[in-house]
SETI-105055 format. One record per atom (N, C-alpha, C): residue in one letter; x, y, z. Coordinates in steps of 0.05 Angstrom, whole numbers, plus 5000, padded with zeros to 4 digits. Layout:
N
AXYZ
...
//
This chain:
605
X530449884675
X528649904652
X529849774628
X528149694609
X529049564584
X528549764562
X530549824545
X530250014523
X527849954506
X526550164496
X524150134480
X524549964455
X526849984442
X527349824418
X527349524424
X528449454448
X528449174455
X525649074462
X524049254476
X521349174482
X519749124456
X520149304436
X518749274411
X519649024396
X522248954398
X523248714386
X521948464398
X521748454425
X520548224438
X517548204431
X516248434431
X513348424424
X512948314396
X514548404378
X514248314350
X514848014347
X516747914362
X517547634360
X515747444376
X514247554395
X512647384413
X510147274399
X509547024404
X507046904395
X505046914418
X503247104417
X501447144440
X499646904444
X498946764423
X497346514426
X498946304441
X501446274434
X503146074447
X503546144476
X503946394482
X504446484510
X501946434527
X499646524517
X497146494533
X496246204534
X496746054513
X495945764513
X497445604535
X499645714544
X501045584566
X499445584592
X497745784595
X496245814619
X493345734616
X492145754592
X489345694588
X489045574560
X487745344557
X487545214530
X485745384512
X486845464489
X485445634470
X484345454447
X482045534437
X480845404414
X480545604392
X481345514368
X481145704345
X478245754338
X477646004332
X474946094325
X475246304303
X475246204278
X475746384256
X478646484257
X479046744256
X481746854257
X482546914286
X480846844305
X481446894333
X481546634348
X482246654374
X482246424392
X480546494416
X479246294428
X477546354451
X477946144472
X477146214497
X477346034520
X475746144542
X475345974563
X474246084588
X476246274600
X475446494610
X477246704620
X478846594644
X481446634644
X483046554667
X482946734691
X481546964687
X481447164709
X478847164724
X476847024714
X474347004730
X472946744721
X471146644738
X469746394733
X467446444713
X467246274693
X465046294673
X464646024660
X462245974650
X461645724636
X461845754606
X461145984596
X461246034567
X463646204560
X465446124542
X467846274536
X467246564527
X468546744540
X468347024532
X471047154530
X473146984532
X475947084530
X476947034502
X477847244488
X478747224461
X481547324457
X483047184441
X485747274433
X485847334404
X486747564396
X486847654368
X489847664360
X490947454348
X493747454342
X494647664322
X492947724303
X493647924283
X494248194296
X492848264317
X493148524330
X494848494356
X495348254364
X497148214387
X495848284414
X493248244417
X492048314443
X489948104450
X489148114476
X487047934486
X484848114498
X482448004500
X480248144512
X478247954523
X477348004548
X475147844559
X472648024560
X470547934547
X468048094546
X466348034571
X467347864589
X465947814614
X466848004636
X469448004641
X470548164663
X471848424654
X472248444628
X473348694617
X476348714615
X477748504625
X480648524625
X481648494596
X483748654589
X484848654562
X487748754563
X489148704541
X491948804540
X493448644519
X496148694519
X497848544500
X499148314515
X501148194502
X502447954513
X503748014540
X504948254542
X506248324568
X504048364590
X501848494582
X499748544601
X498648284612
X498348084595
X497247824603
X499147694624
X501747694618
X503647564636
X503747714662
X503647974662
X503548134686
X501148064703
X498748054690
X496247994705
X496247714715
X497047524699
X496847244706
X498947154726
X501447254722
X503647174739
X504347364762
X503047604762
X503647794782
X506447914780
X507347944755
X510048054750
X509748354744
X512048494747
X512048774738
X512748774708
X512849014696
X513149024667
X515848914659
X518048984673
X520648894665
X520748584667
X519748474689
X519648184692
X518048044670
X515848174662
X514148054641
X515648054614
X517048274608
X518548284583
X520648074583
X522048034605
X524147834607
X522947554603
X520647504615
X519247244612
X518647184583
X517347374570
X516647334542
X519047314524
X521147474530
X523547474515
X524947194517
X524947084541
X526146814544
X524746604527
X522146624526
X520646434509
X521246464480
X521746714472
X522246774444
X525246744436
X526846684456
X529746644451
X531246904446
X530247124458
X531447384455
X532747474481
X535147564480
X536547664504
X536147964506
X535148044530
X534648334534
X536548424556
X537148684555
X539048804574
X537749034588
X537749024615
X536649254630
X538749474632
X537749714631
X539449944635
X538550074661
X540450174676
X539750294702
X539450594699
X537650714715
X537251004714
X539551154727
X540751024746
X543051154759
X544950944768
X547451004770
X549450814779
X549150754808
X549250494815
X548850414843
X551050544861
X553450574849
X555650684865
X555150974873
X553151104860
X552551374867
X550751394892
X549651164901
X547851164924
X549451184950
X549151394965
X550651424990
X549951215011
X547651085007
X546750875027
X547550595018
X549050574997
X549850314987
X551150135009
X553050255025
X554250085046
X552249965066
X550150115072
X548150015090
X546649785078
X545949805052
X544549585039
X546349335037
X548949385032
X550749155030
X551049015057
X551149165079
X551249045106
X548748875111
X546448995106
X543948845110
X543848595093
X544748625068
X544748395050
X546548175060
X548848245071
X550648045083
X549347915107
X548148085124
X546947975148
X544647775142
X543047855121
X540847675113
X541947395106
X544147395090
X545247135081
X546446985105
X547647135124
X548846995147
X546646875164
X544547025170
X542346915186
X541146675172
X540946695145
X539746475130
X541546225132
X544146265131
X545946045133
X545745905160
X545346065181
X545045945208
X542545775210
X540345865197
X537845715198
X538145445184
X539445435161
X539645185146
X541945005155
X543645115173
X545844955183
X544744715198
X545544465192
X544344235204
X544244235234
X546444335246
X546544335276
X545544595288
X546644815279
X545945075291
X542945135289
X541845085265
X539045165261
X536944965267
X537644735279
X535744525284
X533344605301
X533944745323
X531744835340
X529945035326
X531145215312
X529545425298
X527845295276
X528945105261
X527444975240
X525144815252
X525544695274
X523444545287
X521244735296
X521944965306
X520045165314
X518345245291
X519545315268
X518145405244
X516245185234
X517244935233
X515644715224
X513244675242
X513644725268
X511344705287
X509344925282
X510145145271
X508345365264
X507245345236
X507745115222
X506745075196
X508245205173
X510745295180
X512445425160
X514445225148
X514045145123
X515744955111
X518445075103
X520344905095
X522945005087
X522645185062
X520845115044
X520445265020
X519345545026
X517445565044
X516345825052
X518545995066
X520045865084
X522146005098
X524246115078
X524845965057
X526746055037
X525546285021
X523046265015
X521746474999
X521846745013
X521346745039
X521346995055
X524147065066
X526146895060
X528846945069
X529146925099
X527446765112
X527646745141
X530346635150
X531346735172
X533846645182
X533746595212
X536046555224
X536246495252
X538746625264
X538346765286
X540646885301
X541146705325
X543346555325
X543946375347
X544546535373
X544546395395
X544946525421
X547946575425
X549046745408
X551946815410
X552247115410
X554347205424
X554747495426
X556447615404
X557847445389
X559747545369
X559547395342
X557647235339
X557547075314
X557447245289
X555447415287
X555147585264
X557447785262
X558247895285
X560448095285
X563047975274
X563747735283
X566247605274
X566047545244
X563647445235
X563347375207
X563647625189
X562447845199
X562648095184
X565448205183
X566948165205
X569748265206
X571448135185
X570947875179
X572547735159
X572047855131
X569847985128
X569148115102
X569748415102
X570848505124
X571648795125
X569348985127
X567048895138
X564749075141
X565149255165
X564249505162
X564649715182
X562849665206
X564149645230
X562549585254
X560849825262
X561750065256
X560250305262
X557650315246
X557750235220
X555350225204
X553549995212
X554749775221
X553049555231
X551549635256
X552849805272
X551449905296
X549250105287
X549750255266
X547750455257
X545250315247
X545450085233
X543149945223
X541949755244
X543049745268
X541849595290
X542649305292
X544749225277
X545648945278
X547548905302
X548949105309
X550749095332
X550049295353
X550749245378
X550549435399
X553249465412
X553549645430
X556049695444
X555549675474
X557149505487
X556849455516
X557649705531
X555949785551
X556550015567
X559049965584
X559549715592
X561749655609
X564349635594
X564449445575
X566949385561
X567349555536
X565149685527
X565249845502
X565749675478
X565349415481
X565749225459
X563049185444
X563249175417
X560749125401
X559848835406
X557248795404
X556048525407
X553648495388
X552848255383
X550548195365
X547948275380
X546348445368
X543848515380
X541748295378
X541648165355
X539647945350
X540947685360
X539647555380
X540647305391
X538247125397
X538546875391
X536446675397
X533746755386
X533746845361
X531246945349
X531046845320
X528446795312
X527846765284
X528047045271
X529347065248
X529847315235
X528047355211
X526647575210
X524947645187
X526147885173
X527447845150
X528448075135
X526148255125
X526548515127
X524548705117
X525548835092
X524148805070
X524948905045
X523449155037
X524749345024
X523449565011
X522249484985
X520849664971
X519649594946
X521649514925
X524149604928
X526249544909
X527249254912
X526449124934
X527348854940
X529848844957
X530949074963
X533349084981
X532549065010
X534248935026
X533648905054
X534249175068
X532149275082
X532449535095
X532549515126
X531649285136
X531649245165
X531048955172
X530848895198
X530248625207
X528348625231
X526848415232
X525248365256
X526048095267
X526148075293
X526947815305
X524947725326
X523947475323
X522147365343
X523647165360
X523347195387
X524847025405
X523646745404
X525346545406
X524346265407
X522846215433
X520746045432
X519145985455
X520945885478
X520645995502
X522145905525
X524746035530
X525646195509
X528246335512
X527746615523
X529546705540
X529446975550
X526747065561
X526046965584
X523447025595
X522847315598
X524947475604
X524647765608
X525147915582
X525947785561
X526547915536
X523947975521
X523948195505
X521548245489
X521048025468
X518547975462
X517847775443
X518947835416
X518748085408
X519848175382
X521948385387
X524048375370
X526048585371
X526448675342
X526348935338
X526449045311
X528749245307
X529549275282
X531549465275
X530649745282
X532449925289
X531750205294
X531250355268
X530350605270
X530150775247
X532950835237
X533350825211
X535950885199
X535551045174
X537751135161
X537351285136
X535851125114
X535850865116
X534450705095
X531850575106
X531250615131
X528850485142
X527350675160
X524850725152
X522950885168
X520450705171
X520150595194
X518050385197
X515250485190
X514650735194
X512050835188
X511550875158
X513650835142
X513550885113
X513750625098
X513850395112
X514050135099
X512049935110
X511649725095
X509849515104
X511249245100
X511149075121
X512448815118
X510948645098
X512448535079
X511248355059
X510348495033
X510348765032
X509348895009
X510948834984
X513548804986
X515248744963
X514448484950
X513348294966
X512448034955
X509448044947
X507948204962
X505048194959
X503848384939
X505348584930
X504148804916
X502748714890
X504048524875
X502748434850
X500148284856
X500248114877
X497847964885
X495648154894
X496448364909
X494448564918
X493048694894
X494648774874
X493448894850
X491748694835
X492648444834
X491248234820
X488548164834
X488648144860
X486248074876
X484548314882
X485648554877
X484248804882
X483548834912
X485048704929
X484548704958
X487148664972
X487548814994
X489848765012
X488848665039
X490148465049
X489648365076
X491748485095
X490948625115
X492748745134
X492548595161
X494848475169
X494948325194
X496848465213
X497148355237
X498648505257
X501648455257
X502648215249
X505448165252
X506647995231
X509347955233
X510847805213
X509747525210
X509347385232
X508647105231
X505947075217
X504047265222
X501547245208
X501847255178
X503647435169
X504147465140
X505147205128
X507247105141
X508546855131
X506746615132
X505246595154
X503446375158
X501246375137
X500046605132
X497946625111
X499046575084
X501446665078
X502746615052
X503146315049
X503846175070
X504245885069
X501745735063
X499445865068
X496845745063
X495445865038
X497045995021
X495946074995
X494946364993
X495146515015
X494346795014
X496746975007
X496847074983
X499147224974
X498947524979
X496547624983
X496147914984
X496048015013
X498047945029
X498048005058
X500448175065
X499948385082
X502048555092
X501548615122
X503548725135
X503248795163
X504749055169
X503549225187
X505149465196
X507549365211
X509449545216
X511949455228
X512149545257
X510349435273
X510349485302
X509149755310
X507749885292
X506550135298
X503650135289
X502050325298
X499350365286
X499650435257
X497750355241
X497850405213
X498050705208
X499950795192
X500551075187
X499351165161
X498951435158
X498051535132
X499851455109
X502451445114
X504351375093
X503951085085
X503450905104
X502950625098
X500250595083
X498250745090
X495750745076
X496150825047
X497751035043
X498251125016
X499750915000
X501550775013
X502950554999
X500950344988
X499050265006
X497050074997
X495350184974
X494850444976
X493150574955
X494350564927
X496950504925
X498050474898
X497050224884
X496050034900
X495449774888
X492449694890
X491049824909
X488249744912
X486749964928
X484149954928
X482550134945
X481149974967
X481249704965
X479749534984
X481749405004
X481349445029
X483149345050
X481549205071
X482348955077
X481048795098
X482948795123
X481848875146
X483448885170
X482948635187
X485148495193
X484948245209
X486448265235
X485648445252
X486948485278
X485448325299
X486648315323
X485348165345
X482648295351
X480848125361
X478148215367
X477748305396
X479948325412
X479648425439
X479548725438
X479348855462
X478949145463
X481249295449
X483649205455
X485949345443
X486049305413
X485249065404
X485249005376
X483149165361
X480749195374
X478649355362
X479449655360
X480749745380
X481650025380
X483650065357
X485549875354
X487449895332
X486049875305
X483949705304
X482449665279
X481149915270
X479750055288
X478250295280
X480150525275
X482350535289
X484350745284
X485550705256
X486150455249
X487150395222
X485050445201
X482450385208
X480350435189
X480050725182
X480250895202
X480051185197
X482451285180
X484751175186
X487151255171
X486851175141
X485750935137
X485350845109
X483251015095
X481051085109
X479051255098
X480151525090
X481851635107
X483051895101
X484751885076
X485751645069
X487451615045
X485751545021
X483051545024
X481251495002
X480751194997
X481551025016
X481150735013
X478550645026
X477750405021
X475250295032
X475950055050
X476250105076
X476949885094
X474449725103
X474949465108
X472949295119
X474249135142
X472549045161
X473548905185
X472848615183
X474948445188
X474548155190
X474448085219
X472247975229
X471947905257
X472547615261
X474847555275
X475647285281
X474547185307
X474346925312
X473346825338
X475146925361
X474046955385
X475647035408
X478046845412
X480346965417
X482746805422
X484146715397
X483046765374
X484246685349
X485546915335
X487746855320
X488847055302
X489146915275
X489947065254
X490046935227
X491946695227
X494146705241
X496046485242
X494846235254
X493646255278
X492546025291
X490145915275
X488646085262
X486246005247
X487045835223
X489045925207
X489745765184
X491345515191
X492745525214
X494145275222
X492245065231
X489945145243
X488044935253
X486044865231
X485245055214
X483144985195
X483845035166
X486345115160
X487145155133
X485945415121
X486345445094
X485445675080
X482445705081
X480945485080
X478045485080
X476945625106
X478345565128
X477345685153
X477545985153
X479746095143
X480046385141
X478246505120
X477946365098
X476246475076
X473346515085
X472446345103
X469646375112
X469346635127
X471346725141
X471246985156
X471747215137
X473547175118
X473947395098
X471347455083
X469847245077
X467347285062
X465347445079
X465647445105
X463747585122
X464747865131
X466947955118
X468048225125
X465948435121
X465848635139
X463948845137
X465349115137
X464149315124
X465349585124
X465849675152
X467949845155
X468749925182
X466550075197
X464950235183
X462750375196
X460550175204
X460049985187
X458049775193
X458949625218
X461549565220
X462549425244
X462149585269
X462649845267
X462250025290
X459350015298
X457550025279
X454650015285
X453949755298
X455049535289
X454549265300
X455349265330
X457749365336
X458749355363
X457049535381
X456349775371
X454649945387
X451949815393
X450949675373
X448349535376
X448649315397
X450849155395
X451248945415
X451549045443
X452549285446
X452949405473
X450649585481
X448449565466
X445949695473
X446250005474
X447750115454
X448150395454
X445950555441
X443850425432
X441550565420
X439050535437
X439450475463
X437150415480
X436050665494
X437450885493
X436551135505
X437551375489
X436351605495
X437151845481
X440051915487
X440751895513
X443451965521
X445551785508
X444951515508
X446851325497
X447051355466
X444751425454
X444751465425
X446451705418
X446251915434
X447852155429
X450852085431
X451551925451
X454351845454
X455251665430
X453451505420
X454051335397
X454651505373
X453051715369
X453551895346
X456352015348
X457152095372
X459852205375
X462052005368
X461451755372
X463451545365
X463551495335
X461351545322
X461051485293
X462051715276
X461851965286
X462552195270
X465452195260
X467452115277
X470252115266
X470551935242
X469151715241
X469451535217
X468151665193
X465851785197
X464551925174
X466452155165
X467452305183
X469252525176
X471752435162
X472752195169
X475252105157
X474952025128
X472451965119
X472051865092
X472752075071
X474852035057
X475652225036
X473952205012
X473051965005
X471251914982
X468552044987
X467752244972
X465152384977
X462752194976
X462752004957
X460551824955
X460351644979
X462651544989
X462651375013
X461751535037
X462651785039
X461751955062
X458751995061
X457652025038
X454752065035
X453251815044
X454351585037
X453051335045
X453251305075
X455551375087
X455751365116
X453751545131
X453451785121
X451551965133
X448751845132
X447951735109
X445351615106
X444951375126
X447051205129
X446850975146
X446551065176
X448151255184
X447951345212
X445351485218
X444351645198
X441751775202
X439551565205
X439651355189
X437651145189
X437650995216
X440150935225
X440350765249
X439850925275
X440651175276
X440451325301
X437851495303
X436651545280
X434251715279
X434952005279
X437552075278
X438352355276
X438052445247
X436852665243
X436352755215
X438952805200
X438952735174
X441352765157
X442453055159
X440653245159
X441553525160
X442953595186
X442053465207
X443353515233
X446153395233
X446453155222
X449053025221
X450953185204
X450053285181
X451753445164
X452553705177
X450753825192
X451454065207
X453554005228
X453253765241
X455253685261
X457953645249
X458053535225
X460553495211
X461753765203
X460053945193
X460954205183
X461954385206
X461054325230
X461854485253
X464954475256
X466154255246
X469054225249
X470454315224
X469054435205
X470254525180
X470154835179
X472354975185
X472255265187
X471555385160
X470055595160
X469455745136
X467055655121
X465955415126
X463755315110
X461155475116
X460755535142
X458355685148
X458455965135
X460756085136
X461156345123
X460656325093
X461656095082
X461256055053
X458356055045
X456655945062
X453855935055
X452656215055
X453656395072
X452556665072
X453556825048
X456056775040
X457256915018
X458256714997
X456356574983
X457156364965
X458956454942
X458956714936
X460556804914
X463556774919
X464256764945
X467156754952
X468356474949
X466656264946
X467755994946
X468455884918
X466755914898
X467155774873
X469855824860
X470856074861
X473256124845
X475655964854
X476355944881
X478555774889
X478155484881
X475655384883
X475255104875
X475855064846
X474855244829
X475255214800
X478255234793
X479555434806
X482455464801
X483955214809
X483455114833
X484854874842
X484254634824
X481754604817
X481054374799
X482354404772
X482454654761
X483654694735
X486654634736
X488054734757
X490854684759
X491554384763
X489954254779
X490453974784
X489853814758
X487653874744
X487053734720
X489253764700
X490554004698
X492754044680
X495153854687
X495753834713
X497953664721
X497253374715
X494753294720
X493953014715
X494152954685
X493253134669
X493353094640
X496253064630
X497953234640
X500753224633
X502052954641
X501452874666
X502552624676
X501552384659
X498952374653
X497952144638
X499052154609
X499552384599
X500752414572
X503552294573
X505152354594
X507752234597
X507651934599
X505651834614
X505451544618
X504851394593
X503551524574
X502951394548
X505351394530
X507451544537
X509851554520
X511751314525
X511351174546
X513050944551
X512450814578
X512650544580
X512050404605
X513850484628
X516250584622
X517950664645
X516750894661
X515251074647
X513851284662
X511651174679
X510350964669
X508150844685
X509250734711
X511550594709
X512750474733
X513550684753
X514750904743
X515551114761
X513151254774
X511051294758
X508751424769
X507451254790
X507350994786
X506150814805
X507650804831
X510250864831
X511750864855
X511451124871
X510451334858
X510351604871
X507651684880
X505551614865
X502851694872
X500951464868
X498451504879
X496451294879
X493951394864
X492251214855
X489851294840
X488151494854
X487851474881
X486151654896
X487251934898
X489851974890
X490952234890
X489852414867
X488552284847
X487452424825
X484752544832
X484452804825
X481852934830
X479752864810
X480552854785
X478652794763
X478152494762
X475552414765
X474952124765
X475851984739
X475652124716
X476451994691
X479451954690
X480952154699
X483852124700
X484551904720
X483051874742
X483651664761
X483251394747
X481151364732
X480551114718
X482751044698
X483651254683
X485751214663
X488351134676
X489051264698
X491551204713
X491550914722
X489250824734
X489050554743
X489350354720
X488150424697
X488350244674
X491250224664
X492650444664
X495450434655
X497250284675
X496650304701
X498150154721
X497849854716
X495349774708
X494849484704
X495949394677
X496149574657
X497149494631
X498749724620
X501349744627
X503049974619
X503150024589
X502749814573
X502849844544
X500149904532
X498149964548
X495450014538
X495450254519
X494450204495
X494350424475
X491650444462
X489650344476
X486850374468
X485150344492
X482950494493
X481250474517
X479950204518
X480150064542
X478749804545
X475749844542
X474449634533
X471549644530
X470149684557
X471449594579
X470249624605
X470349904616
X471950084603
X472250354613
X469750514607
X468850684626
X466450844621
X466951044598
X464851134586
X464951294562
X466551554565
X466051684588
X467451944593
X470451904595
X471351704611
X474151634613
X475351544587
X473751384572
X474651284546
X475251504527
X473351704525
X473751934508
X476252094516
X476552124542
X478852274552
X481452134546
X481451864548
X483851714543
X484551724513
X482551704496
X483051734467
X484152004461
X483152214475
X484152484470
X487152504478
X487852374500
X490652384509
X492452224490
X491451994481
X492951824463
X493451954436
X491552114427
X491752244401
X493152514402
X493952594426
X495352854429
X498052834415
X498652994394
X501052964379
X503553094391
X503153224414
X505353374426
X507753194432
X510153294427
X512553164435
X513553304460
X513853154481
X514553274507
X517553314509
X518353564511
X521253624515
X521753624545
X524253564553
X524953564582
X522953384597
X522753144588
X520752954599
X520852924628
X523352894639
X523552844668
X522553084684
X523153334674
X522253574688
X519253584688
X517953534665
X515053544662
X513853334680
X514953094680
X513952874697
X513952954726
X516253044736
X516453104765
X514853344773
X514653544755
X512953774762
X510053694764
X509153514746
X506453414747
X505853254772
X507753074778
X507452904802
X507453084827
X509253274828
X509453444852
X506953614855
X505853704833
X503353864835
X501053704846
X500853454837
X498653284847
X499153224876
X501553154883
X502153094911
X501753334929
X502453574919
X502053814934
X499153864941
X497453824921
X494553864926
X493353664945
X494453424945
X493653224964
X494453314993
X496953414995
X497753525021
X496053755030
X495253925011
X493554155017
X490854055028
X489853845017
X487353735027
X487653625055
X489853495060
X490353385087
X490653605107
X492053825099
X492354055117
X489654175125
X487854205105
X485254305110
X483654125129
X484053865125
X482653675143
X483653695171
X486253725174
X487453765201
X486354015214
X486054225198
X484954475208
X482054435218
X480554275204
X477754215213
X477854065239
X479753875242
X479953725267
X480853905290
X482654095283
X483554295304
X481154445315
X479454535298
X477154685306
X475154525323
X475254255318
X473254085331
X474053995359
X476753975363
X477653855389
X477954075410
X477453995435
X477854165458
X480254075475
X481453855468
X483653745483
X486253885474
X487554005494
X489954165487
X492253985476
X492553745487
X494653565477
X494153485448
X491553425442
X490853365415
X491353595396
X490753835406
X491254075390
X494254105383
X495854075404
X498754095399
X499753895379
X498753645381
X499553435362
X498653505334
X496253605332
X495153685305
X496753915294
X497354115311
X498954345301
X501654255291
X502954065306
X505553965298
X505253815271
X503253645269
X502853505244
X502353695220
X500653895226
X500054095205
X502554245196
X504254315216
X506754455209
X508554295192
X508654035198
X510353855181
X509353835153
X506653805151
X505453785124
X505754045108
X505454265122
X505854525109
X508654565099
X510554465115
X513354475106
X513754305081
X512554065080
X512653895056
X511354035032
X509054155038
X507654295016
X509254525005
X510454675023
X512054905013
X514354814996
X515554585003
X517754484986
X516754384959
X514354274958
X513354174933
X512254394915
X510554564927
X509254774910
X508355004928
X510055204932
X509355424951
X507055594941
X506355584915
X504255754905
X501555684917
X501255434927
X498655354939
X498155494966
X500355564979
X500155685006
X499455985003
X496856045000
X496056324998
X495556435026
X494156655027
X493856795053
X491256715067
X490056495058
X487556415071
X487956365101
X486056435116
X486356425145
X486556145155
X485555945140
X485555665149
X488355555149
X490255695136
X493055585137
X494655705160
X493455885175
X494956005197
X494355865223
X496255845240
X495855725266
X494655925285
X492355875296
X491056075314
X492956135337
X492856395346
X494556485367
X494056325393
X491556255397
X490856115422
X491955835423
X493055735401
X494255465400
X497255475404
X498455715402
X501355725405
X502155685434
X500655785452
X501355755480
X498855635494
X498755365496
X496355245508
X495955325537
X493455355545
X492855425573
X493655195591
X494655265613
X495555065633
X493355025654
//
């Protein structure tokens, strides 16, 4: 982080007109400057810069902010990077301060080993002799030297001790190298050896930019019996279900484009980036997880899925779609031609070829309806009933109430099943709702209490975020907009993520959110013990999100008859309950829905 006094110094010294004029030609108009907006296409200028107040505003798309906000939006930088950029132009030297000393990190040796390995693999790729075959392979896949350098791609030669010997000269611990998956130990000789051999190396970075793992793709024709991809194992610094390949590079573009493209593998990410698509990520060899969905939710609510169109690919697509819906995101499906994937498509037809399919992306439920239609699933009563069963999980997964309502209406219209019947079918998997209808007095109070408590945490968090951009950055790393219960608070949170220095409601903000934001900004309270208040607020919000997920799992438990599925759900619920108890045990009351039914403890054989 950069101290507030230095940020204020840079802001005061910066010429916002000069900075913005570097990207878009400004014309003086009275005391202001105007131009065609750099953030959307327009014929008549609606983008204004007001130098006296140090801010810009587009009356077409609604984007606004100060000089740092413009650089962040236009260049895809984070706040610290934007301050450094503006400071450099103004001739001011700024100094970052660290929140904690790096030497205090117990995992520092693991990061150092991975950092060394990345540079060693990189050196092998650029070596004129050693890396010749690997460079030729990448060039044949449309990956230029510049793109390879940007993603830190490397090469593991077909040697058993190359990396091991190089690491030994630097005194790196072989035991730790084995722990992070760079070395293995022979069963026969008990000698360590290089695990990655004859492979293109894809370093996997965490959001901090540190290398946490590696993926290796075997060169064509090598090792016929070897797996195509070899990946690092789970380690103290790498949990594959909690990370996404490419997110450290793509997150600013995802926020800027308001869309994430999710592809299947490393090469798809790199290939699309080589063709101008910056907002691309990939799961790390697993089905998309709730944690990965939540990661995406920090930056956008719109996700386009670009998986294979074969049966396995469609299954993965719809499974990922439901996971994204459960996280409050809005997934859509991009249908590529048979036999094509994003990599082959852009290599043969360039960005334009892929864009034509991106433009035709359809909502995940709409895609399900299309496929059921193509397979004649609405031709008879029996087949229609089976189609409804296939559609209900996606409706049920939708966390967004408005989206769920739209889904119910669509399915009712297409299947001819009455809306009330569909809603009853959905509610059949939600314990307690039928009872609630008989005794409505028992329901409102818990809802009001939960809403009141969550609103308090949200208000406190937003108040902290207005005290300084460092709180905005921390909040953005811990929670996502859809974690907020109050729609106005959600809007304010998103606005602060986009412009951490925002100190006035944007004109594009709806009136309710705008009034709430002004109320927060005008709150005179001085927050004591800021870190404690911040973390308690974050933990309360996260706890209530977990509580909602636990209730959803309970609904699914009641719905399924499969004993294996029940056991998996019980296990998942137990894990979430453990997390919830650690965050906020007060939420775990004596309601029956939090108890594991006795009949699930010992499944029938």
